[in-house]
C-alpha positions in Angstrom: -4.6 -23.7 17.3 -5.5 -22.3 13.8 -9.3 -22.4 13.7 -11.3 -19.4 14.7 -12.8 -19.2 18.1 -16.6 -19.4 18.6 -18.5 -16.5 20.1 -19.6 -18.8 23.0 -15.9 -19.7 23.7 -14.9 -16.0 23.7 -17.7 -15.1 26.1 -16.6 -18.0 28.4 -13.1 -16.7 28.3 -14.2 -13.2 29.2 -16.2 -14.7 32.1 -13.2 -16.7 33.3 -15.0 -20.0 32.7 -12.3 -21.7 30.6 -9.7 -24.1 31.9 -6.2 -22.6 32.4 -4.9 -24.7 29.5 -7.7 -23.6 27.2 -7.4 -20.0 28.3 -3.7 -19.9 27.3 -4.6 -21.4 23.9 -7.3 -18.8 23.4 -4.9 -16.1 24.5 -2.1 -17.3 22.2 -4.6 -17.3 19.3 -5.6 -13.7 20.0 -2.0 -12.6 20.5 -1.2 -14.0 17.0 -3.3 -11.2 15.6 -6.4 -13.0 14.3 -8.5 -10.1 13.1 -11.7 -12.1 13.0 -11.5 -13.3 16.6 -10.2 -10.0 17.9 -13.2 -8.3 16.3 -15.5 -10.7 18.0 -13.8 -10.2 21.3 -13.7 -6.4 21.0 -10.0 -6.4 21.8 -10.0 -3.2 23.8 -8.2 -2.5 27.0 -11.0 -3.9 29.2 -11.0 -7.2 27.2 -7.2 -7.5 27.5 -7.4 -6.9 31.2 -10.1 -9.6 31.7 -8.0 -12.1 29.7 -4.8 -11.0 31.6 -3.0 -10.0 28.4 0.3 -8.1 28.9 -0.3 -4.4 28.0 0.3 -3.9 24.3 3.0 -1.7 23.1 2.8 1.0 20.4 3.5 0.8 16.7 6.0 -2.0 15.8 5.8 -3.4 19.3 2.3 -4.8 18.6 3.7 -7.2 16.0 6.0 -9.6 17.9 4.0 -12.7 19.0 5.1 -15.2 21.6 4.5 -18.9 21.3 3.5 -19.2 24.9 2.1 -17.0 27.7 5.4 -17.2 29.6 7.4 -16.1 26.5 5.0 -13.2 26.1 5.9 -11.9 29.5 9.7 -12.2 28.7 9.1 -10.5 25.4 7.2 -7.7 27.1 10.4 -6.8 29.1 12.5 -6.7 25.9 9.9 -4.5 24.2 9.9 -2.1 27.1 13.6 -1.7 26.7 13.2 -1.1 23.0 10.6 1.5 23.5 13.1 3.5 25.5 15.6 3.0 22.7 13.0 4.2 20.2 12.5 7.5 22.1 16.2 8.2 22.2 16.6 7.3 18.5 13.7 9.5 17.6 15.3 12.5 19.3 18.6 11.9 17.5 16.9 11.6 14.1 15.1 14.9 14.7 18.3 16.6 15.5 20.7 18.3 13.1 23.0 15.2 13.1 20.2 12.8 12.1 21.5 9.4 11.1 25.1 10.3 11.8 24.9 9.7 15.6 22.5 6.7 15.5 23.4 3.2 16.6 22.0 1.1 13.7 20.5 -1.8 15.6 17.4 -2.9 17.5 13.7 -2.8 17.2 13.5 0.6 18.9 15.8 2.1 16.2 13.7 0.4 13.5 10.5 2.0 14.9 12.1 5.4 15.2 13.2 5.2 11.5 9.7 4.4 10.4 8.3 7.3 12.4 10.8 9.7 10.9 10.0 8.4 7.4 6.3 9.2 8.1 7.2 12.7 9.2 9.4 13.5 6.2 7.6 11.7 3.4 6.1 14.9 1.8 9.0 17.2 2.5 12.4 15.5 1.8 12.3 12.5 -0.6 16.0 12.0 -0.7 16.3 11.9 3.1 13.3 9.5 3.3 15.0 7.1 0.9 18.2 7.1 3.1 16.1 6.5 6.2 14.2 3.6 4.5 17.5 2.0 3.3 18.7 2.2 6.9 15.4 0.6 8.2 15.9 -2.3 5.7 19.4 -2.9 7.2 18.2 -2.7 10.8 15.3 -5.0 10.1 17.7 -7.6 8.5 19.7 -7.6 11.7 16.9 -8.2 14.1 17.2 -11.4 16.2 14.8 -14.2 15.2 15.4 -15.9 18.5 14.1 -12.8 20.4 11.2 -11.8 18.2 10.5 -15.0 16.2 11.5 -15.6 12.6 8.1 -14.9 11.2 7.8 -11.6 13.0 11.2 -10.5 11.8 10.1 -11.3 8.3 7.1 -8.9 8.9 9.5 -6.2 10.0 11.6 -6.7 7.0 8.7 -6.7 4.6 7.4 -3.4 6.1 10.9 -1.8 5.7 11.1 -2.9 2.1 7.7 -1.5 1.4 8.6 1.8 3.0 11.7 1.9 0.8 9.7 1.2 -2.3 7.3 4.1 -1.4 10.2 6.4 -0.7 11.8 5.6 -4.0 8.5 6.2 -5.8 8.3 9.6 -4.3 11.8 10.3 -5.4 10.9 9.3 -9.0 13.1 6.2 -9.0 10.4 4.0 -10.3 12.5 1.1 -11.5 14.3 0.7 -8.1 10.9 1.2 -6.3 9.5 -1.8 -8.2 12.4 -4.0 -7.2 11.9 -2.9 -3.5 8.3 -3.9 -3.6 9.1 -7.3 -5.2 11.5 -7.9 -2.3 8.8 -6.8 0.2 6.2 -9.2 -1.1 8.7 -12.0 -1.3 9.6 -11.6 2.4 6.0 -11.1 3.3 5.4 -14.8 2.3 7.7 -15.8 5.2 5.8 -13.7 7.8 2.9 -14.1 10.1 0.2 -13.4 7.5 -0.8 -10.2 9.3 -3.7 -8.7 7.3 -2.9 -5.1 8.3 0.7 -5.5 7.0 -0.5 -7.0 3.7 -3.0 -4.1 3.3 -0.2 -1.6 4.0 2.1 -3.1 1.4 -0.6 -3.5 -1.3 -1.7 0.1 -0.6 1.8 1.5 -1.1 2.3 -0.6 -4.2 -0.9 0.6 -5.7 0.6 4.1 -5.4 3.5 3.0 -7.5 1.2 1.4 -10.1 -0.7 4.7 -10.2 2.5 6.7 -10.6 3.5 4.3 -13.4 0.1 5.0 -15.1 -0.7 1.3 -14.9 -4.2 2.2 -13.8 -6.0 -1.1 -14.3 -3.5 -2.9 -12.1 -3.8 0.0 -9.6 -7.6 -0.4 -9.5 -7.2 -4.1 -8.9 -4.7 -3.6 -6.1 -6.8 -0.9 -4.4 -9.9 -3.2 -4.5 -7.8 -5.9 -2.7 -6.6 -3.3 -0.2 -10.1 -2.1 0.5 -11.2 -5.7 1.2 -8.3 -6.1 3.6 -9.2 -2.9 5.5 -12.8 -3.9 5.7 -11.8 -7.3 7.0 -10.0 -5.7 10.0 -12.8 -3.2 10.5 -10.9 -0.1 9.5 -13.6 1.8 7.6 -11.6 5.0 7.6 -8.7 3.3 5.8 -11.1 1.7 3.4 -12.5 5.2 2.6 -9.0 6.5 2.0 -8.5 3.8 -0.5 -11.6 4.9 -2.4 -10.3 8.5 -2.5 -7.0 7.3 -4.0 -8.9 5.2 -6.5 -11.0 8.2 -7.5 -7.8 10.2 -8.2 -6.5 7.5 -10.5 -9.9 7.2 -12.2 -9.7 10.9 -12.9 -6.1 10.6 -14.3 -7.3 7.8 -16.6 -10.0 10.1 -18.0 -13.0 8.7 -16.0 -13.9 11.9 -14.1 -17.6 11.1 -13.7 -16.8 7.7 -12.1 -14.2 9.5 -10.0 -16.9 11.7 -8.6 -19.0 8.7 -7.6 -16.1 6.9 -6.0 -14.7 10.0 -4.2 -18.2 10.7 -2.7 -18.3 7.2 -1.4 -14.9 7.6 0.1 -15.8 10.9 1.8 -18.8 9.2 3.5 -16.4 6.5 4.9 -13.5 8.6 6.3 -13.3 10.1 9.8 -12.5 13.8 9.4 -11.4 14.1 13.0 -8.9 11.3 12.5 -7.3 12.8 9.4 -8.4 16.4 8.6 -5.8 16.7 5.8 -7.3 13.7 4.0 -10.8 15.1 4.3 -9.7 18.4 2.9 -7.8 16.8 0.0 -10.9 14.7 -0.9 -13.0 17.9 -0.9 -10.4 19.6 -3.1 -10.4 16.6 -5.5 -14.2 16.6 -5.7 -14.2 20.2 -6.8 -11.5 19.4 -9.3 -13.5 16.5 -10.8 -16.7 18.6 -11.0 -14.8 21.4 -12.8 -13.2 19.0 -15.3 -16.7 17.5 -15.9 -18.1 21.0 -16.6 -20.4 20.9 -13.6 -19.6 24.4 -12.5 -22.8 25.3 -10.6 -22.5 22.1 -8.5 -18.9 23.0 -7.8 -19.8 26.5 -6.8 -22.5 25.2 -4.4 -20.0 22.7 -2.9 -17.4 25.4 -2.5 -20.0 27.7 -0.8 -21.0 25.0 1.7 -17.4 24.4 2.6 -16.3 28.1 2.7 -15.5 27.9 6.4 -13.1 24.9 5.8 -11.4 26.7 2.9 -10.8 29.8 5.1 -9.1 27.6 7.7 -6.8 26.0 5.2 -3.1 26.5 5.2 -1.5 28.7 2.6 -0.8 26.3 -0.4 -4.0 24.2 -0.1 -6.0 27.4 0.2 -4.3 28.7 -3.0 -5.2 25.5 -4.8 -8.9 25.8 -3.8 -8.8 29.5 -4.8 -7.4 28.5 -8.2 -10.3 26.0 -8.7 -12.7 28.9 -7.8 -11.2 30.9 -10.6 -11.9 28.0 -13.0 -15.4 27.8 -11.7 -16.0 31.5 -12.3 -14.5 31.1 -15.8 -16.8 28.2 -16.5 -19.8 30.2 -15.4 -18.8 33.1 -17.7 -17.8 35.4 -14.8 -14.8 36.7 -16.7 -13.8 39.7 -14.6 -13.8 37.9 -11.3 -12.1 34.8 -12.9 -9.3 37.0 -14.1 -8.9 38.7 -10.7 -8.8 35.3 -9.0 -6.2 33.8 -11.4 -3.9 36.9 -10.9 -4.3 36.7 -7.1 -3.4 33.0 -7.2 -0.5 33.7 -9.5 0.9 36.2 -6.9 0.3 33.8 -4.1 2.1 30.9 -5.8 5.0 33.2 -6.6 5.3 34.3 -2.9 5.2 30.6 -1.9 8.0 29.8 -4.4 5.8 27.6 -6.6 6.9 29.0 -10.0 5.3 26.3 -12.2 1.9 26.7 -10.6 2.2 30.5 -10.8 3.1 30.3 -14.5 0.1 28.0 -15.2 -2.2 30.4 -13.4 -0.8 33.1 -15.7 -1.9 31.2 -18.7 -5.4 30.8 -17.1 -5.5 34.6 -16.8 -4.3 34.9 -20.4 -7.1 32.7 -21.6 -9.6 35.0 -19.9 -8.1 38.0 -21.7 -8.4 36.2 -25.0 -12.1 35.6 -24.4 -12.4 39.3 -23.7 -10.6 40.2 -26.9 -7.5 41.6 -25.2 -4.8 39.7 -27.1 -2.0 42.2 -26.3 -2.5 41.9 -22.5 -2.8 38.1 -22.9 0.5 38.1 -24.8 2.3 39.8 -21.8 1.2 37.0 -19.5 2.2 34.3 -22.0 5.6 35.8 -22.4 6.2 35.9 -18.7 5.0 32.3 -18.3 7.2 31.1 -21.1 10.3 32.6 -19.4 9.4 30.8 -16.2 8.9 27.5 -17.9 12.2 27.9 -19.7 14.0 28.7 -16.5 12.5 25.7 -14.7 13.7 23.3 -17.4 10.3 21.6 -17.7 9.8 18.7 -20.1 10.6 19.3 -23.7 7.1 18.7 -24.9 5.6 21.2 -22.5 8.2 23.8 -23.2 7.7 23.3 -27.0 3.9 23.9 -26.5 4.5 27.1 -24.6 7.0 28.4 -27.2 4.6 27.6 -30.0 2.0 29.7 -28.2 4.4 32.5 -27.7 5.4 32.4 -31.3 1.7 32.5 -32.3 1.3 35.8 -30.3 4.5 37.2 -31.9 3.0 36.5 -35.4 -0.3 37.9 -34.3 -2.3 34.8 -35.1 -2.8 33.4 -31.6 -6.3 32.2 -31.0 -8.4 31.5 -27.9 -8.5 27.9 -29.0 -4.8 27.6 -29.1 -4.5 29.1 -25.6 -7.1 26.6 -24.4 -5.2 23.7 -26.0 -2.0 24.8 -24.4 -3.4 25.1 -20.9 -5.2 21.8 -21.2 -2.0 20.1 -22.4 0.0 21.5 -19.5 -2.6 20.3 -17.0 -2.6 16.9 -18.6 1.1 16.7 -18.7 1.3 17.5 -15.0 -0.9 14.5 -14.3 0.5 12.2 -17.0 4.1 12.7 -18.0 3.6 10.4 -21.0 0.9 12.6 -22.5 1.7 13.8 -26.1 -0.2 16.4 -28.0 0.4 18.2 -31.3 0.1 21.9 -31.6 -0.6 23.7 -34.8 -0.4 27.4 -35.6 -3.1 27.4 -38.3 
């Protein structure tokens, strides 16, 4: 059956009033993952028990769908075996040997690889790429006779999408695009699962944003948001808005970014993802500062002081850095300078040299506003040495060297320092940014 179930039929099924044949048809329809009918039924543990549905498995084990109730029972046994395999594979992946000791086959191994990718996505881009490539190979070897050809296609599409995202994080954008093309091609052969389509489009939108193809990214994110709303995941829909706000800001639409980010903040569940909630708060402060709305930013920061104090080291430093910019914007020069220097030291201790050097230039800008060019020059010279040692992009390094040369010739101006700092911030967000610096 392909049509949606009626509310009356769902209620009859829950009361046990359907014929055995019709009950199995209703059950098969729900097992195939119809989001609309599952939403109507509630699809929680109590509903599944009343319909006599085999207990669902976790993560990838929810995806396989049986053609009949009897096949669902047989598949349940296979999935239980794979869950045990996943636990063993997860332990091996977390060990020092990692992939070296892993048997590269089975749904359990596939699931363990996806879990490990999720754990490492922010910390080790190269390892994540290797894990994702392995997941693609494991998914390609899954048995269609066991799981169904369309379910295997779903597994393969998910693996290709994770590989595309890992390649994006590793700055291999061309290869990432090819991986996503493969993911969407395989997706066409799958079950039509809305959650999987949303996941792939969500990840691809991140690639489009990284490529600075913002209009396409906005279109993709609007599609993703509709997907998440269709399956009733308001938190995920809010997360999409927060990502869209970031790309709006990068594309020079900070006022619109504020509106969209606020809408996203209202939709997300802080308890479900505290890190996302804190990031959205940090971004909101950032947009307010870039819009010159310093008093609003100060009030927002004060209202969330307790959250900032609980933040881990680097996120806390970034908020403190924004606080320095707020104080600077309000003309509180002494406290702004002290804050920038504190942040500089914090970033240095954390090993974040680029951020520390940029904070130095912020402090130098304060000193220029206070007519202290010699002290500003010392900070600029130190920052220039850091940028040179880091081997940053040629355009950025040229801008810093021009500023340093201006100080050496004693014709550096506050405006030139402001232009340099603004350019470096823009370049950090948009590698394709180009600006001209003049000494006159």
